[in-house]
N, C-alpha and C positions, 0 to 999 in steps of 0.2 A: 630491460621493460618488466612489470608487472605480470608474475604468471596469469591473472587475474584477467589483465587485457585479454588474453589468449584465449578464453574461455569459449567453448563451443558454444553455437546456438542450439535451443532443444532439440530441433531437429535431423544435427550434424551430428548428434551421439548417438545413431544408429549405425549400426554395420554397411557397408557399402554394397549394392546389393549388383552381381553379375550382369553386363548389357542386355537388356532384353527383346526379344525381337514381336512384330506384332502376329497375333496368332490369331485366327480365323477360327471363328464359334460354329457349331454345326447347329445349336440348340438352345434353348432357355436351359440356364443351369441352376441360377438362383443364388447368384453370388452377394445379389444385393439386397438379400435378406439379414445378411451381418448388419446393416446398419437397425434393423429393426430387433434384432437380439442385442446389440451396445443400446440401445431404449430402454429394452426391459430391464435388461440388466443396472441400468442407472436410476431408473425409476424406482427400483426394489431395493440399492445401496447407497440410493442420496448421494451428494456433495459435502465435502468438509472445507474448511475456509478458517484462515487464521488473521487477525488483524491484531495488531498492536499499535495503539492512540498515543500518542506522545506530545507532551505539550506543558505549559506554565496551568498553575490550576485556576479557574475562573473563563475560561477561553470557551467553553461550549461541549467537549471534547465527547463528554456523554449523551447531551443532546443530537450531536452531530451522527452517531451511530446510531440514536432512537431514528433518527430523522431517516437516514440512508436506508433500514430496512421495515421501517414505519411498523415499530414494535416499543414495548416498554423494553430496551434489551440492559440499559442500565438506570440506575437511580441519578437522578442530573441535581444539582443543589443550586442555586442564583446567590450568586454574591449578594453579599450588604445583608442578609436575612438573622444573622447571629450562628450562623451552623457555624461549630469549629470544623477547620480547616485538619484532614487526618496526619497523624506525626508520622506516621509508618512513611519511610522509603521501599518496600517490598511492594513487587511487581503483583498484581492483582489481576485474577482471570475468572472470566463468567463464562459459561457456555451455554449456547439455546438451540434447540432444535426448530428451524422454520419452516411452514409446509405450504405452497404455493403450488396450485395447480393441479397436484399429486406430487410434486419436487419437493424433498427432503433439503433443506442445508442444515448442516451442525455446524453453527459458527460460535467460533472461540473469540470472545475480544480479551485485550490486556491490556489494561490500565496503568499510568507508571506514576504514581502520585508523589506532589511533591519534586516533581523534575526540574530544576532553574529558581523555584520558588524564592532564593535568598541569594539569588546575582543578580547584580545592577543590568538591567535592560535596555543598555542605550546606544546600541549598535543594531544593524540589518541582522546581520547571525552573530550570537557573540562567540565567544569561544570555545564556549559549554555546548555548541549547537556544533559547532565546527567541529572537533574531538568527536562528538556523537553519530553524527552525518559523515564523516570519515569511513570510521569503524561501522556504520550499520549498513550504509550503500554496498559494503563486500559481502554480506550476508544475508540480506533480504531486498527486497522488490520496496522502496522509499517513494512514496507520492506525497509531497508537499504541499499542501493550504495554507490562504490567508484568514484566518480565524477573523468571525464580527468586522468581515466586508462592510457592513450596512450603514458602519461608523466614516466611510472612507467616500470621498466624492469619486468620480470614474475619473478624473484626470489624477487624483493623489493615490488609486488603486493602482492605476498601469504605472505611473514613478514605481510606488514600491516596490510592484510584481519585476520593473527590471531590475532595479538593486539587489535584490532576492536572486534572479538568476547568472547576475554579474559577481554574486557573491561566489553560488553554485560553482561556476566556474572559473573561477579564480582558484578554488582550494581542492579543484579536480571530486567534488562530489558528482558524482553520476545516479541522476534518479530515473524510476522507472515512468514511460518505454527509453528502455535505452538503447541507444545510435546501432552499436554491435550485433542487437539480435534481431534487428529487420532482415526477415528473412524474402522479401520480394519486394517489386516497386510497387503494391498496393499496400503494402504493411509499412514502407518508408515515408508512402503520401499518408496515409490516417498516422501514423506517430509524429511525423514533423508538426500536423495540427496541434496536436498534443503539446505537444513539448512548448511549443510556443503560447499555450496558455497557462502553464506553470508556473507558478503554484496558482491553482485553482483559489479564487477569490469566492468564499464560501458565507453561506448563514444557514444555522440551526433552528428547527420549530419543530415540536411536536404535538401542535395545538391547528382546531380546522379553523377557518372562520370562513365568514359568506362574503364576499366579493361580487357583486353586479351579478346576484342570483346564482351565484356556483358556488361549493364548498373546494376551499382551498387552504394547503399548508401552510402557514405562517406565522407571522409575531406582530403581535399589533402594536404601535406605537402613536404620539399623540401626529402626528403626521401620515400616518395611514397604517399600510397592511403590505407586511415586507411578503411576497409570495417565494418561498422557498422554489419552486420547480419553473419559477418564471426567469427567465435569460437576461432579459429587460432588470433584473434585480440582483441577481447573484448567480454566480457559474456552478453551482449544487448540482443541478441534471448533466453538467460535464464530468465531475466527480462520478456520479452514478451510473453512471455509463459505463467510465472506465473502467472502475471495481468489480461491475457486476453483467450488464448487458453486454459488454463486446471483450473482454480483453480476461475474464474471469479465470479460464480456461488456461490461456497466457501465461499469467499470475501463477497459477499452478504448475506448469509446467518449467516456466523459469527457474521457479524454488526447487523440484526436484529433480532437475537437468545439471542446474548449472549449482546455483547458490549451496542447496545442499551436498553436493559431490564434494566442491571444494572443501567447504566446511567438516565433512567427514575426514578428506583425507588430510586436513589438517589436521585433525585431532591425534589419528593413525602415526600422522608424523611427530607429532608433539610425546607420544607413547615410545615411539622407536621402534614401533611395530615395522615400518616401512622404512629402508635408507635413504638417506638423502640421493638424489637425484632425478630425471625429468619428470616424475610424480610429483614430487616438492612442492606445496603452494604457499608464500609466505602470507598470512591474513594479518601481519603486525602492521598498529600497535594489538597488539590480544589482550584481552581482560586477564590481569594477574591471577585475579580469583575464583576463576574456574578450575580445578583441577583435574588433574591429564587420568583419562579411564585407565582404568585396570589391566585391560585387555582389549583385543582389536574391536570390540563390539561396537554398533555404529551410535553416534551420540543421538538425542532428541533431535527433532525436526525443527530447524528457528521459524519465526510466525512468516507466510506466504506475503503479506505485505503489512508494511509501516508506514500511516501516515503521517506527519507531523505538522504542528499546528504552530505557524506562526505570528504571533502578537501583532498587530498593526500600528500601535502606539509609538513605534521607535522614532525616535528622533533620526534624521538625516544624517547618513555617511557622512 
């Protein structure tokens, strides 16, 4: 059995405490003040969040990031405007600090230019997609989306979603939120609803338009305005809620307590610092281009979440 399948949940990594007995308090102590202390500390230090966007050129990855955070995080280029496609295949990262209501978020976005641009895209999941996702889901939280969903009818969108779900299941690719990390019945109910909708069918837009007297974020076409935050038009609100409003801290916890620990142990095993045994973690197939560290120091942390944008123009499998 794959050792990663036995990874503990974020909360189970804590040492088990002895059996506790109820204690009758004789007066007010002030334990609840720790919540205020945590809030003050969080407001001072802020938060960090890393995202890597993966997909072919022209899928609107930069626009999606700008839409998600309602900021000009990345420069987007429209296809067909004569702008040359970058020839580099190196990862490109940009970091911004966003502040909202006094809360600071240090956001790092990593792009993957040229991913799969020269490969025939005639399947739901290409061999490159499968190999990439099988490796990636072992080290980061993967959230797949259907790009340019406004080019599909409702029926076509649901059929395409079902095909992607079947492909993910067939090839053993686990996407976030993973079933093994549902800690209680409430988590299971909420995450089950999310898993049913993955991959999210999304539309990105970074311009505002007036619709029925109100200002909305959307994209104008000759048929009308596609409202990004209208669930009748696309599922962008589900993606935003998952990444920011409901599961951001859970994404960070799973990355720190599970993915990063497995990755760190693997690199230590690779450098022969740890003997083979119960602690050995097999992350094969591992990238051969990454050299082993010279000593037992921890390797850089991987991104906390990666979403994989799949084009919807594929032929049926």
